[in-house]
PDB file of N, CA, C and O in Angstrom:
ATOM      1  N   MET A   1      38.573 233.507  -1.792  1.00  0.00           N
ATOM      2  CA  MET A   1      39.518 234.819  -1.509  1.00  0.00           C
ATOM      3  C   MET A   1      39.959 234.893  -0.545  1.00  0.00           C
ATOM      4  O   MET A   1      38.993 234.964   0.215  1.00  0.00           O
ATOM      5  N   GLU A   2      41.352 234.953   0.355  1.00  0.00           N
ATOM      6  CA  GLU A   2      41.420 235.502   1.743  1.00  0.00           C
ATOM      7  C   GLU A   2      40.925 236.956   1.765  1.00  0.00           C
ATOM      8  O   GLU A   2      40.817 237.558   0.697  1.00  0.00           O
ATOM      9  N   LEU A   3      40.606 237.572   2.974  1.00  0.00           N
ATOM     10  CA  LEU A   3      39.590 238.627   3.387  1.00  0.00           C
ATOM     11  C   LEU A   3      41.354 239.966   2.985  1.00  0.00           C
ATOM     12  O   LEU A   3      41.199 241.174   2.801  1.00  0.00           O
ATOM     13  N   VAL A   4      42.576 239.360   2.961  1.00  0.00           N
ATOM     14  CA  VAL A   4      43.656 240.242   3.025  1.00  0.00           C
ATOM     15  C   VAL A   4      43.630 240.546   1.443  1.00  0.00           C
ATOM     16  O   VAL A   4      43.551 241.663   0.930  1.00  0.00           O
ATOM     17  N   ASP A   5      43.739 238.956   0.598  1.00  0.00           N
ATOM     18  CA  ASP A   5      43.966 239.718  -0.797  1.00  0.00           C
ATOM     19  C   ASP A   5      42.862 240.415  -1.430  1.00  0.00           C
ATOM     20  O   ASP A   5      42.961 240.937  -2.541  1.00  0.00           O
ATOM     21  N   GLU A   6      41.282 240.428  -0.367  1.00  0.00           N
ATOM     22  CA  GLU A   6      40.251 241.480  -1.117  1.00  0.00           C
ATOM     23  C   GLU A   6      40.396 243.068  -0.484  1.00  0.00           C
ATOM     24  O   GLU A   6      39.804 244.063  -0.903  1.00  0.00           O
ATOM     25  N   LEU A   7      41.265 243.004   0.535  1.00  0.00           N
ATOM     26  CA  LEU A   7      40.992 244.367   0.584  1.00  0.00           C
ATOM     27  C   LEU A   7      42.512 244.847   0.001  1.00  0.00           C
ATOM     28  O   LEU A   7      42.561 246.071  -0.120  1.00  0.00           O
ATOM     29  N   VAL A   8      43.415 244.343  -0.277  1.00  0.00           N
ATOM     30  CA  VAL A   8      44.266 244.567  -0.994  1.00  0.00           C
ATOM     31  C   VAL A   8      44.151 244.977  -2.700  1.00  0.00           C
ATOM     32  O   VAL A   8      44.918 245.640  -3.400  1.00  0.00           O
ATOM     33  N   ALA A   9      43.030 244.374  -2.987  1.00  0.00           N
ATOM     34  CA  ALA A   9      42.394 244.505  -4.574  1.00  0.00           C
ATOM     35  C   ALA A   9      41.604 245.828  -4.480  1.00  0.00           C
ATOM     36  O   ALA A   9      41.844 246.636  -5.377  1.00  0.00           O
ATOM     37  N   ARG A  10      40.645 246.206  -3.480  1.00  0.00           N
ATOM     38  CA  ARG A  10      40.119 247.601  -3.500  1.00  0.00           C
ATOM     39  C   ARG A  10      41.169 248.442  -3.008  1.00  0.00           C
ATOM     40  O   ARG A  10      42.137 248.301  -2.261  1.00  0.00           O
ATOM     41  N   ALA A  11      40.469 249.689  -3.914  1.00  0.00           N
ATOM     42  CA  ALA A  11      40.980 250.672  -3.567  1.00  0.00           C
ATOM     43  C   ALA A  11      40.323 251.376  -2.456  1.00  0.00           C
ATOM     44  O   ALA A  11      39.844 252.469  -2.760  1.00  0.00           O
ATOM     45  N   ALA A  12      40.192 250.988  -1.219  1.00  0.00           N
ATOM     46  CA  ALA A  12      39.532 251.544  -0.174  1.00  0.00           C
ATOM     47  C   ALA A  12      40.313 252.411   0.871  1.00  0.00           C
ATOM     48  O   ALA A  12      41.347 251.851   1.234  1.00  0.00           O
ATOM     49  N   ARG A  13      40.160 253.239   1.262  1.00  0.00           N
ATOM     50  CA  ARG A  13      41.328 254.481   1.628  1.00  0.00           C
ATOM     51  C   ARG A  13      40.431 254.214   3.502  1.00  0.00           C
ATOM     52  O   ARG A  13      41.136 254.493   4.471  1.00  0.00           O
ATOM     53  N   VAL A  14      39.309 253.819   3.706  1.00  0.00           N
ATOM     54  CA  VAL A  14      39.087 253.829   5.200  1.00  0.00           C
ATOM     55  C   VAL A  14      38.518 252.431   5.491  1.00  0.00           C
ATOM     56  O   VAL A  14      37.979 252.184   4.412  1.00  0.00           O
ATOM     57  N   VAL A  15      38.318 251.448   6.214  1.00  0.00           N
ATOM     58  CA  VAL A  15      37.913 250.177   6.192  1.00  0.00           C
ATOM     59  C   VAL A  15      37.957 249.723   7.770  1.00  0.00           C
ATOM     60  O   VAL A  15      38.897 249.493   8.530  1.00  0.00           O
ATOM     61  N   GLY A  16      36.388 249.691   7.947  1.00  0.00           N
ATOM     62  CA  GLY A  16      36.092 249.174   9.454  1.00  0.00           C
ATOM     63  C   GLY A  16      35.327 247.812   9.424  1.00  0.00           C
ATOM     64  O   GLY A  16      34.406 247.461   8.687  1.00  0.00           O
ATOM     65  N   PHE A  17      36.126 246.970  10.686  1.00  0.00           N
ATOM     66  CA  PHE A  17      35.624 246.301  11.476  1.00  0.00           C
ATOM     67  C   PHE A  17      34.825 246.021  12.197  1.00  0.00           C
ATOM     68  O   PHE A  17      34.435 247.060  12.730  1.00  0.00           O
ATOM     69  N   ASP A  18      34.237 245.076  12.611  1.00  0.00           N
ATOM     70  CA  ASP A  18      33.156 244.655  13.696  1.00  0.00           C
ATOM     71  C   ASP A  18      33.422 243.300  14.101  1.00  0.00           C
ATOM     72  O   ASP A  18      33.294 242.313  13.376  1.00  0.00           O
ATOM     73  N   PHE A  19      33.793 243.308  15.286  1.00  0.00           N
ATOM     74  CA  PHE A  19      33.936 241.982  15.975  1.00  0.00           C
ATOM     75  C   PHE A  19      33.498 241.600  16.952  1.00  0.00           C
ATOM     76  O   PHE A  19      34.224 241.870  17.908  1.00  0.00           O
ATOM     77  N   PRO A  20      32.111 240.772  17.340  1.00  0.00           N
ATOM     78  CA  PRO A  20      31.348 240.555  18.505  1.00  0.00           C
ATOM     79  C   PRO A  20      32.223 240.077  19.551  1.00  0.00           C
ATOM     80  O   PRO A  20      32.674 238.934  19.469  1.00  0.00           O
ATOM     81  N   PHE A  21      32.561 240.954  20.691  1.00  0.00           N
ATOM     82  CA  PHE A  21      33.206 240.308  21.416  1.00  0.00           C
ATOM     83  C   PHE A  21      31.432 240.385  22.771  1.00  0.00           C
ATOM     84  O   PHE A  21      30.727 241.198  23.368  1.00  0.00           O
ATOM     85  N   CYS A  22      31.634 238.523  22.478  1.00  0.00           N
ATOM     86  CA  CYS A  22      30.608 238.131  23.154  1.00  0.00           C
ATOM     87  C   CYS A  22      30.427 237.420  23.327  1.00  0.00           C
ATOM     88  O   CYS A  22      30.675 236.732  22.336  1.00  0.00           O
ATOM     89  N   VAL A  23      29.730 236.352  24.756  1.00  0.00           N
ATOM     90  CA  VAL A  23      29.428 235.387  24.540  1.00  0.00           C
ATOM     91  C   VAL A  23      28.527 234.793  23.963  1.00  0.00           C
ATOM     92  O   VAL A  23      27.438 235.358  24.065  1.00  0.00           O
ATOM     93  N   PRO A  24      28.540 233.306  23.040  1.00  0.00           N
ATOM     94  CA  PRO A  24      28.010 232.826  22.214  1.00  0.00           C
ATOM     95  C   PRO A  24      26.897 232.428  22.522  1.00  0.00           C
ATOM     96  O   PRO A  24      26.993 231.482  23.305  1.00  0.00           O
ATOM     97  N   HIS A  25      25.271 232.843  22.146  1.00  0.00           N
ATOM     98  CA  HIS A  25      24.269 231.755  22.616  1.00  0.00           C
ATOM     99  C   HIS A  25      24.693 230.493  23.491  1.00  0.00           C
ATOM    100  O   HIS A  25      24.624 230.301  24.705  1.00  0.00           O
ATOM    101  N   VAL A  26      25.064 229.861  22.657  1.00  0.00           N
ATOM    102  CA  VAL A  26      25.408 228.448  22.638  1.00  0.00           C
ATOM    103  C   VAL A  26      25.645 227.940  24.007  1.00  0.00           C
ATOM    104  O   VAL A  26      25.191 226.940  24.565  1.00  0.00           O
ATOM    105  N   LEU A  27      26.853 229.295  24.624  1.00  0.00           N
ATOM    106  CA  LEU A  27      27.564 229.501  25.691  1.00  0.00           C
ATOM    107  C   LEU A  27      26.210 229.779  26.843  1.00  0.00           C
ATOM    108  O   LEU A  27      26.317 229.215  27.933  1.00  0.00           O
ATOM    109  N   LEU A  28      25.311 230.398  26.658  1.00  0.00           N
ATOM    110  CA  LEU A  28      24.982 230.168  27.311  1.00  0.00           C
ATOM    111  C   LEU A  28      23.259 229.375  27.972  1.00  0.00           C
ATOM    112  O   LEU A  28      22.378 229.395  28.832  1.00  0.00           O
ATOM    113  N   ARG A  29      23.644 228.925  27.056  1.00  0.00           N
ATOM    114  CA  ARG A  29      22.312 227.468  27.400  1.00  0.00           C
ATOM    115  C   ARG A  29      23.589 226.029  28.031  1.00  0.00           C
ATOM    116  O   ARG A  29      23.380 224.945  28.576  1.00  0.00           O
ATOM    117  N   ASP A  30      24.489 226.528  27.731  1.00  0.00           N
ATOM    118  CA  ASP A  30      25.982 225.065  28.539  1.00  0.00           C
ATOM    119  C   ASP A  30      25.927 225.358  30.005  1.00  0.00           C
ATOM    120  O   ASP A  30      26.449 226.370  30.472  1.00  0.00           O
ATOM    121  N   PRO A  31      25.333 224.527  30.687  1.00  0.00           N
ATOM    122  CA  PRO A  31      25.185 224.138  32.101  1.00  0.00           C
ATOM    123  C   PRO A  31      26.678 224.056  32.599  1.00  0.00           C
ATOM    124  O   PRO A  31      27.094 224.688  33.570  1.00  0.00           O
ATOM    125  N   LYS A  32      27.314 223.342  31.950  1.00  0.00           N
ATOM    126  CA  LYS A  32      29.176 223.632  32.705  1.00  0.00           C
ATOM    127  C   LYS A  32      29.783 225.013  32.137  1.00  0.00           C
ATOM    128  O   LYS A  32      30.623 225.452  32.923  1.00  0.00           O
ATOM    129  N   PHE A  33      29.615 225.776  31.070  1.00  0.00           N
ATOM    130  CA  PHE A  33      29.751 227.346  31.108  1.00  0.00           C
ATOM    131  C   PHE A  33      29.625 227.631  32.559  1.00  0.00           C
ATOM    132  O   PHE A  33      30.527 227.638  33.395  1.00  0.00           O
ATOM    133  N   ALA A  34      28.122 227.907  32.753  1.00  0.00           N
ATOM    134  CA  ALA A  34      27.600 228.458  33.818  1.00  0.00           C
ATOM    135  C   ALA A  34      28.263 228.075  35.302  1.00  0.00           C
ATOM    136  O   ALA A  34      28.495 228.783  36.282  1.00  0.00           O
ATOM    137  N   SER A  35      28.444 226.820  35.081  1.00  0.00           N
ATOM    138  CA  SER A  35      29.284 226.251  36.391  1.00  0.00           C
ATOM    139  C   SER A  35      30.292 226.976  36.163  1.00  0.00           C
ATOM    140  O   SER A  35      30.444 227.960  36.886  1.00  0.00           O
ATOM    141  N   ASP A  36      31.123 226.742  35.256  1.00  0.00           N
ATOM    142  CA  ASP A  36      32.290 227.392  35.354  1.00  0.00           C
ATOM    143  C   ASP A  36      32.615 228.592  35.526  1.00  0.00           C
ATOM    144  O   ASP A  36      33.818 228.838  35.437  1.00  0.00           O
ATOM    145  N   VAL A  37      31.772 229.602  35.793  1.00  0.00           N
ATOM    146  CA  VAL A  37      31.534 231.180  35.925  1.00  0.00           C
ATOM    147  C   VAL A  37      30.820 230.995  37.399  1.00  0.00           C
ATOM    148  O   VAL A  37      30.774 232.067  38.003  1.00  0.00           O
ATOM    149  N   ALA A  38      30.345 230.063  38.000  1.00  0.00           N
ATOM    150  CA  ALA A  38      30.227 229.953  39.452  1.00  0.00           C
ATOM    151  C   ALA A  38      28.822 230.715  39.791  1.00  0.00           C
ATOM    152  O   ALA A  38      28.423 231.395  40.736  1.00  0.00           O
ATOM    153  N   TYR A  39      28.154 230.172  38.298  1.00  0.00           N
ATOM    154  CA  TYR A  39      26.493 229.790  38.278  1.00  0.00           C
ATOM    155  C   TYR A  39      25.888 228.714  38.964  1.00  0.00           C
ATOM    156  O   TYR A  39      26.392 227.594  38.876  1.00  0.00           O
ATOM    157  N   LYS A  40      24.622 228.958  39.801  1.00  0.00           N
ATOM    158  CA  LYS A  40      24.661 227.561  40.588  1.00  0.00           C
ATOM    159  C   LYS A  40      23.115 227.223  40.033  1.00  0.00           C
ATOM    160  O   LYS A  40      22.427 226.271  40.401  1.00  0.00           O
ATOM    161  N   ASP A  41      22.702 228.370  38.936  1.00  0.00           N
ATOM    162  CA  ASP A  41      21.315 227.434  39.074  1.00  0.00           C
ATOM    163  C   ASP A  41      21.174 226.756  37.502  1.00  0.00           C
ATOM    164  O   ASP A  41      20.173 227.012  36.832  1.00  0.00           O
ATOM    165  N   GLY A  42      22.282 225.855  36.964  1.00  0.00           N
ATOM    166  CA  GLY A  42      22.038 225.623  35.671  1.00  0.00           C
ATOM    167  C   GLY A  42      22.168 226.648  34.756  1.00  0.00           C
ATOM    168  O   GLY A  42      22.146 227.833  35.091  1.00  0.00           O
ATOM    169  N   ALA A  43      22.334 226.170  33.348  1.00  0.00           N
ATOM    170  CA  ALA A  43      22.061 226.754  32.175  1.00  0.00           C
ATOM    171  C   ALA A  43      21.893 228.349  32.439  1.00  0.00           C
ATOM    172  O   ALA A  43      21.259 228.259  33.491  1.00  0.00           O
ATOM    173  N   PHE A  44      21.980 229.316  32.284  1.00  0.00           N
ATOM    174  CA  PHE A  44      21.314 230.337  32.004  1.00  0.00           C
ATOM    175  C   PHE A  44      20.122 230.376  31.270  1.00  0.00           C
ATOM    176  O   PHE A  44      19.773 229.402  30.602  1.00  0.00           O
ATOM    177  N   LEU A  45      19.346 231.596  31.339  1.00  0.00           N
ATOM    178  CA  LEU A  45      18.273 230.867  30.545  1.00  0.00           C
ATOM    179  C   LEU A  45      18.108 232.603  29.645  1.00  0.00           C
ATOM    180  O   LEU A  45      16.963 232.926  29.329  1.00  0.00           O
ATOM    181  N   GLY A  46      19.073 233.414  29.362  1.00  0.00           N
ATOM    182  CA  GLY A  46      19.380 233.863  28.479  1.00  0.00           C
ATOM    183  C   GLY A  46      20.403 235.448  29.836  1.00  0.00           C
ATOM    184  O   GLY A  46      20.801 235.567  30.995  1.00  0.00           O
ATOM    185  N   TRP A  47      20.296 236.390  28.284  1.00  0.00           N
ATOM    186  CA  TRP A  47      21.358 237.872  28.563  1.00  0.00           C
ATOM    187  C   TRP A  47      20.969 238.070  30.353  1.00  0.00           C
ATOM    188  O   TRP A  47      21.850 237.861  31.187  1.00  0.00           O
ATOM    189  N   ARG A  48      19.975 238.366  30.644  1.00  0.00           N
ATOM    190  CA  ARG A  48      19.840 239.258  32.167  1.00  0.00           C
ATOM    191  C   ARG A  48      19.711 237.806  32.952  1.00  0.00           C
ATOM    192  O   ARG A  48      18.916 238.050  33.860  1.00  0.00           O
ATOM    193  N   SER A  49      19.985 236.825  33.022  1.00  0.00           N
ATOM    194  CA  SER A  49      20.778 235.599  34.273  1.00  0.00           C
ATOM    195  C   SER A  49      22.273 235.841  34.396  1.00  0.00           C
ATOM    196  O   SER A  49      22.964 235.641  35.396  1.00  0.00           O
ATOM    197  N   PHE A  50      22.746 236.413  32.934  1.00  0.00           N
ATOM    198  CA  PHE A  50      24.145 236.152  33.020  1.00  0.00           C
ATOM    199  C   PHE A  50      24.474 237.491  32.725  1.00  0.00           C
ATOM    200  O   PHE A  50      25.634 237.767  32.421  1.00  0.00           O
ATOM    201  N   ASN A  51      23.770 238.188  32.765  1.00  0.00           N
ATOM    202  CA  ASN A  51      24.437 239.421  33.014  1.00  0.00           C
ATOM    203  C   ASN A  51      23.760 239.666  34.884  1.00  0.00           C
ATOM    204  O   ASN A  51      24.219 240.772  35.169  1.00  0.00           O
ATOM    205  N   TRP A  52      23.242 239.340  35.689  1.00  0.00           N
ATOM    206  CA  TRP A  52      23.397 239.741  36.743  1.00  0.00           C
ATOM    207  C   TRP A  52      24.388 238.547  37.330  1.00  0.00           C
ATOM    208  O   TRP A  52      25.396 238.880  37.954  1.00  0.00           O
ATOM    209  N   CYS A  53      24.169 237.564  37.178  1.00  0.00           N
ATOM    210  CA  CYS A  53      25.398 236.673  37.685  1.00  0.00           C
ATOM    211  C   CYS A  53      27.345 237.467  37.440  1.00  0.00           C
ATOM    212  O   CYS A  53      28.352 237.037  38.002  1.00  0.00           O
ATOM    213  N   ILE A  54      27.300 238.254  36.787  1.00  0.00           N
ATOM    214  CA  ILE A  54      28.880 238.780  36.161  1.00  0.00           C
ATOM    215  C   ILE A  54      28.864 239.895  37.467  1.00  0.00           C
ATOM    216  O   ILE A  54      29.593 239.722  38.444  1.00  0.00           O
ATOM    217  N   ALA A  55      27.820 241.201  37.331  1.00  0.00           N
ATOM    218  CA  ALA A  55      27.367 241.692  37.905  1.00  0.00           C
ATOM    219  C   ALA A  55      27.565 241.708  39.523  1.00  0.00           C
ATOM    220  O   ALA A  55      27.908 242.726  40.123  1.00  0.00           O
ATOM    221  N   GLN A  56      27.309 240.462  40.154  1.00  0.00           N
ATOM    222  CA  GLN A  56      27.559 240.520  41.233  1.00  0.00           C
ATOM    223  C   GLN A  56      28.589 239.456  41.669  1.00  0.00           C
ATOM    224  O   GLN A  56      28.432 238.636  42.573  1.00  0.00           O
ATOM    225  N   ARG A  57      29.874 239.635  40.727  1.00  0.00           N
ATOM    226  CA  ARG A  57      30.717 239.228  40.475  1.00  0.00           C
ATOM    227  C   ARG A  57      32.012 240.211  40.596  1.00  0.00           C
ATOM    228  O   ARG A  57      33.041 240.234  41.272  1.00  0.00           O
ATOM    229  N   LEU A  58      31.378 241.055  39.522  1.00  0.00           N
ATOM    230  CA  LEU A  58      32.731 241.878  38.717  1.00  0.00           C
ATOM    231  C   LEU A  58      31.610 243.342  39.474  1.00  0.00           C
ATOM    232  O   LEU A  58      30.470 243.592  39.083  1.00  0.00           O
ATOM    233  N   PRO A  59      32.323 244.060  40.539  1.00  0.00           N
ATOM    234  CA  PRO A  59      31.116 245.339  40.763  1.00  0.00           C
ATOM    235  C   PRO A  59      32.067 246.173  39.986  1.00  0.00           C
ATOM    236  O   PRO A  59      33.294 246.075  39.969  1.00  0.00           O
ATOM    237  N   LEU A  60      30.990 247.358  39.078  1.00  0.00           N
ATOM    238  CA  LEU A  60      31.683 247.708  38.510  1.00  0.00           C
ATOM    239  C   LEU A  60      31.317 249.467  38.704  1.00  0.00           C
ATOM    240  O   LEU A  60      30.670 250.329  38.109  1.00  0.00           O
ATOM    241  N   THR A  61      32.086 249.359  39.795  1.00  0.00           N
ATOM    242  CA  THR A  61      32.765 251.098  40.593  1.00  0.00           C
ATOM    243  C   THR A  61      33.639 252.144  39.719  1.00  0.00           C
ATOM    244  O   THR A  61      34.327 251.560  38.882  1.00  0.00           O
ATOM    245  N   ASP A  62      33.718 252.968  39.717  1.00  0.00           N
ATOM    246  CA  ASP A  62      34.469 254.150  39.483  1.00  0.00           C
ATOM    247  C   ASP A  62      36.209 253.091  39.782  1.00  0.00           C
ATOM    248  O   ASP A  62      36.318 252.331  40.744  1.00  0.00           O
ATOM    249  N   PRO A  63      37.384 253.311  38.713  1.00  0.00           N
ATOM    250  CA  PRO A  63      38.463 252.904  39.189  1.00  0.00           C
ATOM    251  C   PRO A  63      38.973 254.198  39.624  1.00  0.00           C
ATOM    252  O   PRO A  63      40.031 254.230  40.251  1.00  0.00           O
ATOM    253  N   LEU A  64      38.374 255.203  39.377  1.00  0.00           N
ATOM    254  CA  LEU A  64      39.605 256.456  40.010  1.00  0.00           C
ATOM    255  C   LEU A  64      38.937 257.127  41.245  1.00  0.00           C
ATOM    256  O   LEU A  64      37.852 257.698  41.353  1.00  0.00           O
ATOM    257  N   ASP A  65      39.837 256.899  42.059  1.00  0.00           N
ATOM    258  CA  ASP A  65      39.809 257.114  43.676  1.00  0.00           C
ATOM    259  C   ASP A  65      39.689 258.989  43.660  1.00  0.00           C
ATOM    260  O   ASP A  65      40.650 259.757  43.614  1.00  0.00           O
ATOM    261  N   PHE A  66      38.815 259.214  43.691  1.00  0.00           N
ATOM    262  CA  PHE A  66      38.946 261.128  43.920  1.00  0.00           C
ATOM    263  C   PHE A  66      39.123 261.571  45.727  1.00  0.00           C
ATOM    264  O   PHE A  66      39.405 262.647  46.254  1.00  0.00           O
ATOM    265  N   ALA A  67      38.876 260.487  46.196  1.00  0.00           N
ATOM    266  CA  ALA A  67      39.011 261.031  47.726  1.00  0.00           C
ATOM    267  C   ALA A  67      40.391 261.630  48.249  1.00  0.00           C
ATOM    268  O   ALA A  67      40.577 261.905  49.434  1.00  0.00           O
ATOM    269  N   PRO A  68      41.200 261.779  47.394  1.00  0.00           N
ATOM    270  CA  PRO A  68      41.887 262.422  47.797  1.00  0.00           C
ATOM    271  C   PRO A  68      41.941 263.982  47.961  1.00  0.00           C
ATOM    272  O   PRO A  68      42.494 264.824  48.669  1.00  0.00           O
ATOM    273  N   PHE A  69      41.101 263.902  46.961  1.00  0.00           N
ATOM    274  CA  PHE A  69      40.579 265.842  46.249  1.00  0.00           C
ATOM    275  C   PHE A  69      39.048 266.205  47.440  1.00  0.00           C
ATOM    276  O   PHE A  69      38.314 267.180  47.280  1.00  0.00           O
ATOM    277  N   ALA A  70      38.924 265.460  48.243  1.00  0.00           N
ATOM    278  CA  ALA A  70      37.577 265.827  48.701  1.00  0.00           C
ATOM    279  C   ALA A  70      37.258 266.720  49.476  1.00  0.00           C
ATOM    280  O   ALA A  70      36.093 267.002  49.754  1.00  0.00           O
ATOM    281  N   PRO A  71      38.742 267.544  50.137  1.00  0.00           N
ATOM    282  CA  PRO A  71      38.808 268.561  51.080  1.00  0.00           C
ATOM    283  C   PRO A  71      38.954 269.611  50.108  1.00  0.00           C
ATOM    284  O   PRO A  71      39.058 270.782  50.474  1.00  0.00           O
TER     285      PRO A  71
END
């Protein structure tokens, strides 16, 4: 049975979905994927090296500039 058929068949008022928005583990072990995201040390050994690589290329700073309010 398809998901939509299952949901319509049940008298549910609230439905929650959990979608994984992450990199599959198989990609962490893929040297080509690592190379494609500019990692130069072969395949990622795990999440720590992947997160470090991304952090070097995507600085997570405050997106709002509050400098005009400093005075």
